[in-house]
C-alpha positions as CSV (number, residue, x, y, z in Angstrom):
1,M,197.3,110.1,119.7
2,K,195.0,108.4,122.2
3,D,194.6,104.7,122.3
4,H,190.9,103.9,121.5
5,S,191.1,100.4,123.0
6,V,191.9,101.8,126.4
7,D,188.9,104.2,126.3
8,H,186.7,101.4,125.2
9,T,187.9,99.1,128.0
10,I,187.3,101.9,130.6
11,N,183.8,102.5,129.2
12,L,183.0,98.7,129.4
13,E,184.2,98.5,133.0
14,H,182.1,101.5,133.9
15,E,179.0,100.0,132.3
16,Q,179.6,96.7,134.1
17,E,179.9,98.5,137.5
18,Q,176.6,100.4,136.8
19,E,174.9,97.1,135.9
20,Q,176.2,95.4,139.0
21,D,175.0,98.3,141.2
22,S,171.5,98.3,139.7
23,L,171.4,94.4,140.0
24,H,172.5,94.7,143.6
25,R,169.7,97.2,144.3
26,I,167.1,94.8,142.8
27,L,168.4,91.6,144.5
28,V,169.3,93.1,147.9
29,P,166.5,95.4,149.0
30,D,166.9,98.2,151.5
31,V,166.1,96.9,155.0
32,R,164.0,100.0,155.7
33,D,161.7,99.0,152.8
34,L,161.0,95.5,154.1
35,P,157.9,94.6,156.2
36,L,158.3,94.1,159.9
37,T,157.2,90.5,159.5
38,P,157.6,88.5,156.3
39,P,154.4,87.3,154.6
40,S,153.2,83.8,155.6
41,A,153.2,80.9,153.2
42,I,149.5,81.3,152.9
43,E,149.8,85.0,152.0
44,S,152.5,84.2,149.5
45,N,151.1,81.1,147.8
46,F,147.3,81.4,148.1
47,V,144.5,83.8,147.4
48,S,142.2,84.0,150.4
49,Y,138.4,83.9,150.0
50,F,135.7,83.6,152.6
51,A,132.2,82.2,152.7
52,P,130.5,84.2,155.6
53,D,127.4,82.7,157.1
54,F,127.7,79.6,154.9
55,T,124.3,77.9,155.1
56,K,123.7,79.3,158.6
57,P,124.5,82.5,160.4
58,G,128.0,82.5,162.0
59,H,129.2,79.5,160.0
60,D,132.1,81.4,158.4
61,Q,134.6,79.3,156.4
62,Y,137.7,80.1,154.3
63,V,138.8,78.9,150.9
64,Y,142.4,79.4,150.1
65,R,143.0,78.9,146.4
66,H,146.4,78.0,145.1
67,A,147.6,79.0,141.6
68,N,147.3,75.3,140.6
69,G,143.6,75.4,141.2
70,L,143.5,73.4,144.5
71,C,141.4,74.9,147.3
72,V,142.1,74.4,151.0
73,I,138.9,74.6,153.0
74,G,138.7,75.4,156.7
75,L,136.9,77.3,159.5
76,A,137.4,81.0,159.5
77,R,138.5,82.6,162.9
78,T,135.0,84.1,163.2
79,H,133.2,80.8,163.0
80,V,130.6,80.4,165.8
81,A,132.3,77.2,167.0
82,F,135.3,79.3,168.3
83,K,133.1,81.4,170.5
84,D,132.5,78.4,172.8
85,T,134.8,78.7,175.8
86,S,136.1,75.1,175.6
87,G,136.9,75.5,171.9
88,I,136.5,72.6,169.5
89,T,136.9,69.3,171.3
90,A,136.2,66.7,168.5
91,V,136.1,66.3,164.7
92,D,134.1,63.6,163.0
93,F,134.5,62.9,159.3
94,N,131.8,60.2,159.4
95,V,129.1,62.3,157.8
96,G,126.7,61.8,155.0
97,K,126.8,58.3,153.5
98,S,130.5,57.7,154.1
99,D,133.5,58.4,156.3
100,R,135.4,61.1,154.6
101,S,138.6,60.2,156.3
102,G,138.6,56.8,154.5
103,I,139.0,58.4,151.1
104,K,142.4,57.5,149.4
105,V,143.0,59.3,146.2
106,T,145.8,58.1,143.9
107,G,147.6,59.0,140.7
108,K,147.7,62.0,138.4
109,R,144.0,61.6,137.5
110,K,143.0,61.5,141.2
111,K,141.4,58.1,141.0
112,N,138.8,57.4,143.8
113,A,138.2,61.1,144.4
114,Q,134.6,61.7,145.4
115,H,132.8,64.6,143.8
116,F,130.8,66.9,146.1
117,E,128.5,69.9,145.8
118,S,129.4,73.2,147.6
119,N,126.8,72.5,150.3
120,S,128.0,68.8,150.9
121,A,129.1,68.0,154.4
122,L,132.8,67.5,155.0
123,C,132.8,66.8,158.7
124,K,131.2,67.7,162.0
125,V,133.1,69.7,164.6
126,N,132.0,69.5,168.2
127,T,132.4,71.8,171.2
128,D,131.2,71.0,174.7
129,D,127.9,72.7,174.0
130,A,127.1,72.1,170.3
131,S,128.1,70.5,167.0
132,Y,128.5,72.2,163.6
133,I,128.6,70.8,160.1
134,V,131.5,72.0,158.0
135,R,130.7,72.2,154.3
136,C,132.7,72.0,151.0
137,C,132.0,75.7,150.0
138,V,133.1,74.8,146.4
139,K,131.9,72.1,144.0
140,G,134.7,69.7,143.2
141,S,136.7,66.5,143.9
142,L,137.6,65.8,147.5
143,L,141.4,65.0,147.4
144,E,142.2,64.9,151.1
145,V,140.8,65.5,154.5
146,N,143.0,66.5,157.4
147,D,142.7,63.3,159.4
148,R,145.2,64.7,162.0
149,L,142.1,66.6,163.4
150,I,140.6,63.3,164.5
151,K,143.3,62.8,167.1
152,Q,144.3,66.4,167.5
153,P,141.1,68.5,167.3
154,G,142.9,71.3,169.2
155,L,144.7,72.2,165.9
156,L,141.5,73.9,164.9
157,N,141.7,76.1,168.1
158,S,145.4,76.9,167.7
159,S,145.9,77.2,164.0
160,A,142.7,76.7,162.0
161,D,144.2,78.6,159.1
162,R,147.3,76.4,158.8
163,E,147.7,72.9,160.3
164,G,144.0,72.9,161.3
165,Y,142.6,73.0,157.7
166,I,139.7,70.7,157.0
167,A,140.1,69.5,153.5
168,I,141.6,70.0,150.0
169,I,139.3,70.1,147.1
170,M,140.0,70.3,143.3
171,P,137.2,72.2,141.5
172,K,136.8,72.3,137.8
173,P,137.7,75.7,136.4
174,A,134.2,76.4,135.3
175,D,132.8,75.4,138.7
176,W,135.4,77.7,140.4
177,L,134.3,80.7,138.3
178,K,130.7,80.1,139.3
179,V,131.4,79.9,143.0
180,K,134.1,82.7,143.1
181,G,131.4,85.4,142.7
182,S,129.7,84.3,145.9
183,L,132.9,84.4,148.0
184,L,134.4,87.5,149.6
185,G,138.0,88.5,149.3
186,L,140.2,89.1,152.4
187,E,139.6,92.8,152.6
188,E,135.9,92.6,152.0
189,Y,135.6,89.9,154.7
190,K,137.6,92.0,157.2
191,K,135.2,94.9,156.6
192,L,132.2,92.7,157.0
193,R,133.5,91.2,160.3
194,E,135.5,94.2,161.3
195,C,138.5,92.1,162.4
């Protein structure tokens, strides 16, 4: 007569091994299936949108939207300012009626945040030959400007899509839905600019 408890133990061990194998396949992917380069933090954490020719031809800007609703605004690689051989030489946040770099937002409710329309000026970027106004692209509260650009305007030339961002804006959900339709997704933008 066979001992059923031994059979049961063997079956349990076999099931556990199968579970571990399937868990291992999920957690440890096959190296051949991995991309050659890992996705950047921007690709992983943000959805990329673009505003081509924003208010003027060649004034392409990006809007990286995070899942929490915040939008990072900056100059797209195809912006006309990058076509100047000297690149961007200066950034001035003193536009409109106030110096945008003087804004200090505090607390959970973002006290002191200024509200801007999508076509409001954020800053002026200068090259040796011209100057260009960078605009908000989305209606919302200005939470932060990248004041590193004042002392290091070259960040725009070397990494406009990362350390060279211009500002962070928090739009209201309803305002975001209105503006989202006017922006292009990454693939649409690449087709438009063929880059």
